[in-house]
C-alpha positions in Angstrom: 44.7 -25.9 100.8 44.4 -23.6 97.4 43.3 -20.1 97.9 40.1 -18.9 96.1 42.3 -16.9 93.7 44.4 -19.8 92.9 41.3 -22.0 92.1 39.9 -19.2 89.8 43.3 -18.9 87.9 43.3 -22.8 87.6 40.0 -22.8 86.4 40.5 -19.9 83.7 43.8 -21.8 82.6 41.7 -25.1 82.1 38.9 -23.2 80.1 41.6 -21.4 78.0 43.3 -24.9 77.3 40.1 -26.4 76.4 39.2 -23.5 74.2 42.6 -23.6 72.4 42.0 -27.3 71.8 38.5 -26.9 70.2 40.2 -24.2 68.1 43.0 -26.4 66.8 40.5 -29.1 66.0 38.3 -27.0 64.2 41.3 -25.5 62.2 42.4 -28.9 61.4 39.1 -30.0 60.1 38.6 -26.8 58.1 42.0 -27.8 56.1 39.9 -30.7 54.4 37.3 -28.3 52.7 37.9 -28.2 49.2 38.0 -24.2 49.2 38.1 -21.7 52.2 35.0 -20.3 51.0 33.0 -23.7 50.7 29.8 -23.9 52.8 30.2 -25.6 55.9 27.8 -26.5 59.0 29.4 -27.0 62.3 28.2 -28.8 65.2 29.8 -31.0 68.1 29.9 -34.6 69.3 29.9 -34.8 73.1 32.0 -37.5 74.8 33.4 -38.1 78.2 36.4 -36.5 77.3 34.6 -33.4 76.3 33.2 -32.1 72.9 34.7 -32.7 69.6 33.8 -30.7 66.4 31.9 -32.0 63.5 32.0 -30.3 60.1 29.4 -31.1 57.4 30.3 -29.7 53.8 30.6 -31.1 50.2 34.2 -32.2 50.6 34.4 -34.2 47.4 32.2 -34.7 44.3 29.9 -37.5 43.8 30.7 -37.9 40.1 32.3 -41.4 39.9 33.6 -40.8 36.5 36.3 -38.2 37.8 38.2 -41.3 39.3 40.5 -43.6 37.4 38.5 -46.4 35.6 40.4 -48.9 37.3 38.2 -48.6 40.2 35.0 -49.6 38.3 34.7 -53.0 40.0 31.1 -53.5 41.5 30.9 -54.4 45.2 28.2 -54.0 47.7 28.3 -50.8 50.2 31.6 -49.6 48.7 32.6 -45.9 48.8 33.8 -43.8 46.1 37.5 -43.5 45.5 37.2 -39.7 46.3 36.9 -40.5 49.7 40.3 -42.1 50.3 41.9 -39.7 48.0 40.8 -36.7 50.0 42.6 -38.0 53.0 45.7 -39.7 51.2 46.4 -36.6 49.3 46.4 -34.5 52.7 47.9 -36.8 55.3 50.6 -39.0 53.3 53.7 -38.5 51.2 54.5 -40.6 48.3 56.1 -44.0 49.6 53.9 -43.9 53.0 52.0 -47.1 53.6 48.2 -46.7 53.5 46.0 -49.5 54.9 42.4 -50.6 54.8 41.3 -53.4 57.4 38.0 -53.6 55.7 39.1 -53.6 52.2 35.9 -54.7 50.2 36.7 -54.2 46.6 39.9 -52.6 47.3 39.1 -48.9 46.6 41.6 -47.6 49.3 44.4 -49.8 48.0 44.0 -49.0 44.5 43.7 -45.3 44.9 46.8 -45.2 47.2 48.8 -47.2 44.8 47.6 -45.0 42.0 48.9 -41.9 44.1 52.4 -43.6 44.6 51.9 -44.9 48.1 52.6 -48.4 49.3 49.5 -50.3 50.2 48.2 -52.8 52.9 44.6 -54.2 52.8 42.9 -56.9 54.7 39.3 -58.4 54.4 37.9 -61.5 56.0 36.1 -62.3 52.6 38.7 -63.7 50.3 36.7 -62.3 47.2 38.3 -59.2 48.2 41.8 -60.1 47.4 40.5 -61.7 44.2 39.1 -58.3 43.1 42.0 -56.1 44.4 45.2 -57.8 43.7 44.8 -57.8 39.8 44.3 -54.2 39.8 47.6 -53.7 41.3 49.3 -55.5 38.6 47.2 -55.0 35.3 48.1 -56.8 32.4 48.4 -55.8 28.6 45.0 -56.1 27.0 46.8 -58.1 24.1 48.0 -60.8 26.7 44.4 -61.0 28.0 43.3 -61.6 24.5 45.8 -64.2 23.9 45.1 -66.1 27.1 41.3 -66.0 26.4 42.0 -67.7 23.1 43.6 -70.6 25.2 40.8 -71.3 27.5 38.0 -74.0 26.6 34.7 -72.6 25.8 33.1 -75.4 27.7 33.6 -76.7 31.3 32.5 -79.6 33.6 28.9 -79.3 34.7 28.7 -79.7 38.6 25.0 -79.8 38.7 24.3 -76.2 39.9 21.3 -75.1 37.8 22.1 -71.6 36.4 19.6 -71.4 33.6 17.7 -68.7 35.4 20.5 -66.2 34.9 22.6 -67.4 31.7 21.9 -68.7 28.2 23.1 -72.5 28.0 26.1 -71.5 25.8 27.0 -68.7 28.2 26.8 -71.2 31.0 29.3 -73.5 29.2 31.8 -70.5 28.8 31.5 -69.4 32.2 32.3 -73.0 33.5 35.2 -73.2 30.9 36.5 -70.0 32.7 35.8 -71.4 36.1 37.5 -74.6 35.4 40.7 -72.9 33.7 41.2 -70.6 36.8 40.5 -73.4 39.5 42.8 -75.7 37.9 45.4 -73.1 37.5 45.3 -71.9 41.0 45.3 -75.6 42.2 48.5 -76.3 40.1 50.2 -73.1 41.5 50.3 -71.6 37.8 47.7 -69.0 38.0 49.6 -65.9 36.8 48.8 -62.1 36.7 46.9 -62.6 33.4 44.8 -65.4 34.6 43.9 -63.6 37.9 42.9 -60.3 35.9 40.7 -62.6 33.7 39.2 -64.2 36.9 38.5 -60.6 38.4 36.8 -59.2 35.3 34.6 -62.4 34.9 33.7 -62.3 38.6 32.6 -58.6 38.1 30.8 -59.3 35.0 28.6 -62.4 36.2 25.3 -60.5 36.9 23.8 -57.1 36.1 21.3 -55.1 34.6 22.8 -54.4 31.3 24.0 -56.3 28.3 27.6 -55.7 29.3 27.3 -58.5 31.7 26.9 -62.4 31.3 23.5 -62.6 32.7 19.8 -61.7 31.7 18.6 -58.4 33.4 18.9 -58.7 37.1 19.3 -56.4 40.2 22.5 -54.1 40.2 25.8 -55.8 39.7 27.0 -55.8 43.3 24.9 -58.8 44.2 23.0 -61.9 43.0 19.6 -62.5 43.9 18.6 -66.2 44.5 17.6 -68.5 41.9 14.0 -68.5 42.8 13.8 -64.7 42.9 15.6 -64.3 39.6 12.9 -66.9 38.2 10.2 -64.5 39.5 12.0 -61.5 38.0 12.2 -63.4 34.7 8.5 -64.1 34.7 7.5 -60.5 35.6 9.6 -59.1 33.0 8.7 -61.8 30.4 12.4 -62.3 29.8 14.9 -65.3 28.9 18.6 -65.2 29.1 20.1 -64.3 25.7 23.6 -65.5 24.7 26.3 -63.4 25.8 30.0 -63.7 24.3 32.0 -63.8 27.6 35.3 -63.4 25.9 34.3 -60.2 24.1 32.6 -58.8 27.2 35.9 -59.6 29.2 38.1 -57.8 26.7 35.5 -55.0 26.6 35.8 -54.4 30.2 39.6 -54.8 30.3 40.0 -52.2 28.0 37.5 -50.0 29.9 39.2 -50.6 33.3 42.7 -49.8 31.6 41.3 -46.8 29.9 43.3 -43.6 30.8 45.8 -45.5 32.7 49.1 -43.7 32.0 52.7 -44.9 32.4 53.3 -43.0 35.7 50.3 -44.6 37.3 51.6 -48.0 36.1 55.0 -47.3 37.6 53.1 -46.3 40.9 51.3 -49.6 40.7 54.3 -51.5 40.2 55.9 -50.0 43.3 52.9 -50.0 45.6 54.6 -53.2 47.6 51.0 -54.6 48.3 50.5 -56.4 51.6 47.0 -58.2 50.9 45.7 -60.1 53.8 42.5 -62.2 54.2 41.4 -62.4 57.9 40.1 -60.8 61.0 40.8 -57.1 61.4 41.4 -57.4 64.9 44.6 -59.6 64.5 46.9 -58.7 61.7 50.3 -60.0 62.8 51.5 -59.7 59.3 51.8 -56.0 59.6 54.7 -54.7 61.6 54.2 -52.3 64.7 54.3 -48.6 63.7 54.3 -49.0 59.9 51.0 -47.5 58.7 50.9 -43.8 58.1 47.1 -43.7 57.3 44.3 -46.2 57.6 41.4 -45.3 55.6 38.5 -47.7 56.1 34.7 -48.4 56.4 33.6 -51.4 58.4 30.5 -53.3 58.2 27.4 -51.3 59.3 25.6 -53.4 61.9 23.2 -55.6 60.1 22.4 -53.3 57.3 24.2 -55.2 54.3 24.2 -59.1 53.8 27.7 -59.3 52.2 27.8 -63.2 52.0 24.2 -63.5 50.7 25.1 -60.9 47.9 28.1 -62.8 46.7 27.0 -66.4 46.5 27.4 -66.7 42.8 30.8 -64.8 42.8 31.9 -67.5 45.6 30.7 -70.4 43.4 32.5 -69.0 40.5 35.9 -68.7 42.5 35.4 -72.1 44.2 34.7 -70.6 47.6 32.4 -71.8 50.2 29.7 -68.9 50.5 28.3 -70.4 53.8 31.4 -70.6 55.5 32.3 -67.1 54.4 29.1 -66.0 55.6 29.5 -67.3 59.2 32.9 -65.4 59.2 31.3 -62.2 58.0 28.7 -62.3 60.7 28.0 -58.8 61.6 26.9 -57.9 65.2 23.4 -56.7 65.2 23.6 -54.5 68.5 25.3 -51.5 69.2 27.1 -52.9 72.1 28.3 -56.1 70.2 29.5 -53.9 67.3 31.2 -51.3 69.5 33.0 -54.3 71.4 34.3 -55.7 67.9 35.4 -52.2 66.8 37.3 -51.5 70.0 39.6 -54.6 69.2 40.0 -53.3 65.7 41.1 -49.9 67.0 43.5 -51.7 69.5 45.0 -53.3 66.4 45.1 -50.1 64.3 46.9 -48.2 67.1 49.6 -51.0 67.2 50.3 -50.6 63.4 50.1 -47.0 63.0 53.3 -45.0 63.5 53.8 -42.1 65.7 52.1 -39.1 64.0 50.1 -41.3 61.6 46.3 -41.0 61.2 43.2 -43.0 60.8 40.2 -42.0 59.0 37.2 -44.3 60.0 34.2 -43.8 57.8 30.9 -44.7 59.1 27.2 -43.8 58.3 23.9 -43.4 59.8 21.8 -46.5 60.3 18.3 -47.3 61.6 16.4 -44.6 59.7 19.1 -42.1 60.6 18.5 -42.4 64.4 21.9 -43.9 65.0 25.0 -41.8 64.0 27.8 -44.4 64.2 30.4 -41.5 64.3 29.2 -40.7 67.8 29.9 -44.4 68.8 33.1 -44.6 67.2 34.7 -41.4 68.5 34.9 -42.7 72.0 36.2 -46.0 70.8 39.3 -44.6 69.0 39.9 -42.4 72.1 39.9 -45.5 74.3 42.6 -47.3 72.1 45.0 -44.3 72.6 44.3 -42.0 69.7 43.6 -38.4 70.0 40.7 -37.2 67.9 40.5 -34.3 65.7 36.6 -34.5 65.1 34.3 -35.6 62.5 33.9 -34.7 58.8 30.6 -35.4 57.2 30.4 -35.4 53.5 27.2 -34.0 52.2 26.4 -35.8 49.0 23.3 -37.1 46.9 22.6 -40.8 47.0 23.6 -43.0 43.9 21.2 -44.6 41.5 21.9 -48.0 43.1 20.8 -46.6 46.6 17.6 -45.4 45.2 16.8 -48.7 43.6 17.1 -50.2 47.1 14.8 -47.5 48.5 17.3 -45.6 50.5 16.4 -41.9 50.5 19.3 -39.4 50.8 20.6 -39.5 54.3 18.1 -41.9 55.3 19.9 -45.2 56.1 23.7 -43.8 55.8 25.3 -46.5 53.5 26.2 -43.4 51.3 26.3 -40.9 54.0 30.0 -40.4 54.7 30.8 -39.7 58.3 34.5 -39.9 58.9 36.1 -39.7 62.3 39.8 -38.5 62.4 42.2 -39.9 64.7 46.1 -39.3 65.1 48.7 -41.3 66.9 50.7 -39.5 69.4 
């Protein structure tokens, strides 16, 4: 039986070890501050394994224009490229593979490629690959202009009424673009230029400025229903004006490629992309221990209707929006969401190489009452990762978030809470 003295010594050693671990975690998190003197607020997240530090600070700027123009493709609930850049720059070297299992518009993949990393991306929604792949192999604008001249300005009428969104001549041009891309894809002749045109056209379908094909509608990362658009038209006393789709595609092409230098083009060409469409819980295409860093943001419970937002984009790309919606069904309870994320973490542990990292971004939901970082931290630990703690980026909400009535740090779709894990 151990003596009282040995128990006291053991207890003291345990406390010292725990204290050292906490100090190491805090030092690791502090390394992500943009400057040593940056203002920071510390607290802790309690878990069954003990407390973990949480650091809140302005980690990166909210100014979107500081990022490459190539990112400016709209998609609901996407994070800014400054987020993945913050971790890619600190936790990877050129040539390392960076992965995003919930890729969305492809922000992590594009940013990693621009920085000279190899990329992998997955999303259950096939629109993700349509939006991401072309930006990893951007064409020359002259080739885009030449191809647009080959595409008929009219396409077959499939009976879908789009008059509430587009002028009749614009509808004809959109159908011509759609038919061209679907036919080339069916024949296996869709090349990088076609894929680029399809991506830009998908991105330009609806929006709230003359830079889009549509009459004024809600922000450019979703399409309202036909009936709601009719109501909006009546309320605003507006009718769709003609938009020259070719001119708008060329304008957006030049904007996306603006500032892209030869070094970045070489990095994109060398990015060795692995682009998957499927369930993040099962990605056999990715070999064991091949990913140095995962930067991702999963669907947030029932906050966003990803499928409903993208019905018009699905139509343009010949996709079944209802079937995609069923596949995208997001768990509505914390328990169900946690169960799904636990399986994702198990798969991430498999594909992460020893010493590799996972930066798992979540937010606050349900009026700020539920901080998902506190849910996620135990999930990563249970999968076998060790946790460094949580980084919270303090930033103002975007114009789009205000349009949707989201106050700063209210619902959390723009409140970046990143849980940092490491393997081994």
